[in-house]
C-alpha positions in Angstrom: 46.9 -38.9 34.8 49.9 -37.9 33.2 51.2 -34.8 35.4 54.4 -33.9 33.5 54.8 -32.7 29.9 57.7 -34.5 28.4 56.5 -38.0 27.0 59.4 -40.6 26.2 58.9 -42.9 23.3 58.9 -45.9 25.3 57.1 -45.4 28.7 58.4 -47.4 31.5 57.1 -46.9 34.9 58.3 -47.4 38.3 56.5 -47.1 41.7 58.0 -45.6 44.7 57.0 -45.3 48.2 57.7 -41.8 49.9 57.9 -41.5 53.5 56.1 -38.2 54.6 55.1 -36.5 57.8 52.1 -38.2 59.3 48.7 -36.3 58.9 50.6 -34.2 56.1 50.0 -36.8 53.3 47.5 -34.7 51.3 49.5 -31.6 51.3 52.7 -33.6 50.2 50.6 -35.1 47.2 49.7 -31.6 46.2 53.0 -30.1 46.4 54.7 -33.1 44.3 51.9 -32.9 41.8 52.2 -28.9 41.5 56.1 -29.4 41.0 55.7 -32.3 38.3 53.4 -30.1 36.3 55.4 -26.9 36.8 58.6 -28.5 36.0 57.1 -30.9 33.4 58.6 -33.9 35.2 57.5 -37.4 34.0 55.5 -38.4 37.0 52.4 -40.4 36.0 50.5 -40.5 39.4 50.8 -39.5 43.0 48.6 -41.4 45.4 47.8 -41.2 49.0 46.5 -44.7 50.0 43.6 -44.8 52.4 44.7 -46.2 55.7 48.4 -45.7 55.1 49.5 -42.9 57.4 53.0 -41.3 56.8 53.3 -42.6 53.2 52.4 -41.7 49.7 53.0 -43.7 46.4 54.5 -42.3 43.4 54.6 -43.5 40.0 57.3 -41.9 37.7 59.6 -42.9 35.0 62.9 -43.6 37.0 64.1 -43.1 40.5 65.8 -39.9 39.5 62.6 -38.2 38.2 61.0 -39.4 41.5 63.7 -37.9 43.5 63.2 -34.8 41.5 59.7 -34.4 42.2 60.0 -35.0 45.8 63.3 -33.5 46.6 63.4 -30.6 49.3 59.8 -30.3 49.8 58.3 -29.6 53.3 56.7 -32.8 54.9 58.7 -35.0 52.4 61.5 -37.1 54.4 62.5 -39.3 51.7 62.2 -42.2 49.1 62.1 -45.7 50.6 64.2 -48.3 49.2 63.8 -49.2 45.5 60.9 -49.7 43.3 58.1 -51.4 44.3 55.8 -54.0 42.2 52.2 -53.1 41.5 51.2 -56.6 43.0 52.6 -55.4 46.6 50.5 -52.3 46.6 47.5 -53.3 44.7 45.3 -54.0 47.7 46.0 -50.4 49.2 44.8 -48.8 45.7 42.0 -50.6 44.6 38.9 -50.7 46.8 37.6 -54.1 47.8 34.0 -54.5 48.4 33.5 -57.1 51.1 30.2 -58.8 51.7 29.9 -58.3 55.5 27.0 -60.4 57.2 26.4 -58.1 59.9 22.7 -56.9 60.6 21.3 -54.3 63.1 20.7 -56.1 66.4 23.4 -58.7 66.1 25.6 -59.2 69.1 29.1 -58.8 68.4 32.5 -59.3 70.2 35.3 -56.4 69.7 38.4 -58.1 68.5 40.5 -54.9 68.0 41.0 -51.4 69.3 40.3 -50.2 72.7 37.3 -52.4 73.5 38.9 -55.7 72.8 36.7 -58.7 74.3 33.7 -56.4 75.1 30.4 -57.3 73.8 27.9 -55.0 72.0 24.7 -54.8 70.1 24.8 -53.4 66.6 22.6 -50.3 66.2 23.5 -48.9 62.9 25.6 -50.0 59.8 27.5 -47.8 57.4 28.5 -50.0 54.6 30.1 -47.1 52.6 32.6 -46.8 55.2 32.9 -50.2 56.5 31.8 -49.1 59.9 29.4 -50.1 62.7 27.7 -48.1 65.4 27.4 -50.4 68.6 26.1 -50.1 72.0 28.3 -51.8 74.6 26.4 -54.3 76.8 28.7 -54.0 79.7 28.2 -50.3 80.2 25.6 -49.2 82.6 24.7 -46.1 80.3 24.4 -47.0 76.6 27.1 -45.2 74.8 27.1 -45.4 71.0 30.7 -46.4 69.7 31.8 -46.4 65.9 34.2 -49.1 65.0 35.5 -50.8 61.8 33.5 -53.8 60.6 36.7 -55.9 60.5 37.3 -55.2 64.2 34.2 -57.1 65.2 33.0 -60.6 65.0 29.5 -61.7 65.2 28.7 -64.2 68.2 24.8 -64.0 68.0 22.6 -63.2 65.4 19.1 -61.2 66.3 17.4 -63.9 64.1 18.7 -66.8 66.2 17.4 -65.3 69.5 13.8 -65.0 68.2 11.6 -68.1 68.6 9.8 -69.6 65.8 6.1 -68.4 65.5 3.8 -70.9 67.1 6.4 -72.3 69.4 5.6 -69.7 72.1 1.8 -70.3 71.6 2.3 -74.1 72.5 4.5 -73.3 75.5 2.1 -70.6 76.9 -0.8 -73.1 76.6 1.1 -75.9 78.5 2.0 -73.5 81.3 -1.6 -72.6 81.7 -2.6 -76.2 81.8 0.0 -76.9 84.7 -1.2 -73.6 86.7 -4.8 -74.6 86.1 -4.2 -78.1 87.5 -2.6 -76.6 90.5 -5.3 -74.5 91.3 -7.9 -77.1 91.0 -5.7 -79.4 93.3 -5.2 -76.6 95.8 -9.0 -76.2 96.0 -9.5 -80.0 96.7 -6.8 -80.3 99.4 
């Protein structure tokens, strides 16, 4: 989206990282885009990457244009360093759909956050947000905890713990035979 009005003959773009006040990224993006439209500055895009707090990404013709768009605005602390190649920020801007092989009922171990090392059972999966709702196994009272999928690892599958159909029937019949033999022997002795 081109925010400014002036269009140079040859468009060269540079990407800049702008340091802003944490949790005010959305407001800073609004103010920069409003200024770019109002003053017709050659700013091509202003983006707040998901999961990156305290920074926004601005695409403009050159550093002077980026500075003009962000200069002296509330919440904006300054432009970081020099231009950044697109390849360095590509993973922050393009959503990646990862195929997580986690199912409801699986036992997982927390590998991040507050509950590191704790084991839990998956009760719900939200693939759109990349989150799981788990119930901690070590807790005396089951408390649902929402965690990111990349903060857990599967240690046991629900399907692994289930027995094959027919196996349990064979084992049950063998147990009955042994108990039956004991009761007959008990009567004789």
